[in-house]
C-alpha positions in Angstrom: 140.1 31.9 169.9 141.8 34.3 172.3 140.1 37.2 173.9 141.7 39.7 171.7 140.4 38.0 168.6 137.0 37.7 170.2 136.9 41.4 171.1 138.0 42.4 167.6 135.4 40.1 166.1 132.6 41.5 168.3 133.8 45.1 167.6 133.7 44.4 163.9 130.2 42.9 164.1 129.1 46.0 166.1 130.6 48.4 163.5 129.0 46.4 160.6 125.6 46.5 162.3 126.0 50.2 163.1 127.0 51.1 159.5 124.1 49.1 158.1 121.7 50.9 160.5 123.1 54.3 159.6 122.8 53.5 155.9 119.1 53.4 156.4 119.2 56.9 157.9 121.2 58.4 155.0 119.9 61.6 153.5 118.0 61.5 150.2 117.3 64.3 147.8 114.8 64.9 145.0 114.2 67.6 142.5 111.1 69.1 140.9 110.8 71.4 137.9 108.2 74.2 137.9 107.1 76.0 134.7 104.9 78.8 133.6 103.5 79.5 130.1 103.0 83.0 128.9 100.4 83.3 126.1 100.4 86.0 123.5 97.8 88.8 123.9 96.1 91.2 121.5 97.7 92.8 118.5 95.3 95.5 117.3 95.1 99.0 115.9 92.2 101.3 115.4 91.6 104.9 114.1 89.2 107.6 115.3 88.2 110.0 112.6 89.0 113.7 112.5 85.9 115.9 112.4 86.3 119.5 111.4 84.3 122.6 112.4 82.0 123.8 109.7 83.0 126.6 107.5 80.8 129.2 105.7 80.6 129.2 101.9 83.3 131.4 100.5 84.8 132.6 97.2 88.3 132.1 98.6 90.1 129.2 100.3 89.5 128.6 104.0 91.4 126.4 106.5 89.7 124.6 109.3 92.4 123.5 111.7 90.6 122.1 114.7 90.7 118.4 113.6 92.4 115.6 115.4 93.0 112.1 114.2 93.7 109.4 116.8 95.4 106.1 116.0 95.5 103.5 118.8 97.8 100.5 118.9 97.9 97.5 121.4 100.8 95.1 121.1 100.4 92.5 123.8 102.0 89.7 121.7 105.1 89.6 123.8 107.3 88.7 120.8 109.2 92.1 120.6 109.0 92.0 116.7 107.9 95.7 116.5 105.2 96.9 114.2 104.3 99.3 111.5 101.0 101.2 111.1 100.0 102.9 107.8 97.0 105.1 107.4 95.7 106.0 103.9 93.2 108.8 103.7 91.0 109.4 100.6 89.3 112.4 99.1 86.4 114.2 100.9 83.4 113.3 98.9 80.1 115.3 98.8 77.2 113.5 100.5 74.5 115.3 98.5 76.4 115.5 95.2 79.1 112.8 95.1 80.7 114.3 92.0 81.9 117.2 94.2 85.1 116.4 96.2 87.7 118.1 98.3 90.8 116.4 97.2 93.0 114.7 99.8 95.9 117.1 99.0 93.9 119.7 101.0 94.3 117.7 104.2 97.4 118.3 106.3 98.5 116.1 109.2 101.2 118.0 111.0 102.1 117.4 114.6 101.7 114.2 116.6 101.8 113.3 120.3 102.3 109.7 121.5 100.8 108.7 124.7 101.3 105.3 126.5 97.8 104.2 127.6 98.9 101.1 129.6 101.2 100.9 132.5 104.5 99.3 131.7 104.4 100.2 127.9 107.8 100.4 126.3 109.0 103.4 124.4 107.9 103.6 120.8 109.3 105.4 117.8 107.9 108.7 116.7 105.5 108.9 113.8 106.6 110.2 110.4 105.3 113.7 110.4 104.3 115.7 108.5 102.5 113.3 106.3 103.9 112.6 102.8 101.3 112.5 100.0 101.4 109.4 97.9 99.9 109.1 94.4 96.6 107.8 95.8 96.3 109.3 99.3 98.3 110.7 102.2 100.2 108.1 104.1 100.8 108.3 107.8 103.4 105.8 109.0 104.1 105.0 112.6 106.6 102.4 113.5 108.0 100.5 116.6 111.4 99.0 116.1 112.3 95.4 117.2 112.1 95.1 121.0 110.1 98.4 121.2 106.4 99.2 121.1 105.2 96.4 123.4 102.2 98.0 125.1 99.3 100.2 124.3 99.5 103.7 122.7 97.6 106.5 121.2 99.0 108.7 118.5 97.1 112.0 118.4 97.6 113.8 115.1 96.7 117.5 114.5 94.8 117.8 111.3 93.8 120.8 109.2 91.7 120.9 106.0 92.0 123.6 103.3 88.5 124.1 101.8 88.9 125.6 98.3 87.0 128.7 97.4 83.7 128.0 95.6 83.3 124.5 97.2 79.6 123.6 97.0 77.5 123.7 100.1 77.1 120.2 101.6 78.7 117.7 104.0 81.9 116.0 102.7 83.3 112.8 104.2 86.5 110.9 103.8 87.4 107.3 104.6 90.7 106.5 106.4 92.1 103.0 106.0 94.4 101.6 108.7 96.7 98.6 108.4 99.1 97.2 111.0 101.8 94.6 110.3 104.3 93.0 112.6 108.0 93.9 112.2 109.7 97.3 111.8 
């Protein structure tokens, strides 16, 4: 073998050894996937009753207009489906003589103000005011359309009650029933 062949053979062996050694130093990579789960929170509604100032017995109709009805909604579900709240209000029934009533038609729910009670609450639709009177009782409806109403809110409703003349002396109470369903 001549010198040239020997030099080429040695150089080849050196290159082969170097490339094998460098292969051991090659970069490697890896990946990792991170995740987070967001759990649904509360979906609730409640109502605080309107209490009216007392009136004195009279032969003519009187209106007491200092009442306020508060509906509270908390939509922490995170689904963005919206919601609908309905409030039905019954007759005011005498507590001493139950046969005596002030019919629900004498109740008026007029103006409403919506207040977000939690930071970050989304806008919500206005309530349907004034209240329309159904065959059984007045219905207050408050809705949040799809992708709205996620948060916590109070709906403060001004209320007035017409007390018909000659209404018997006693305390009268009414029951309000609230329902909330998901979806607009």
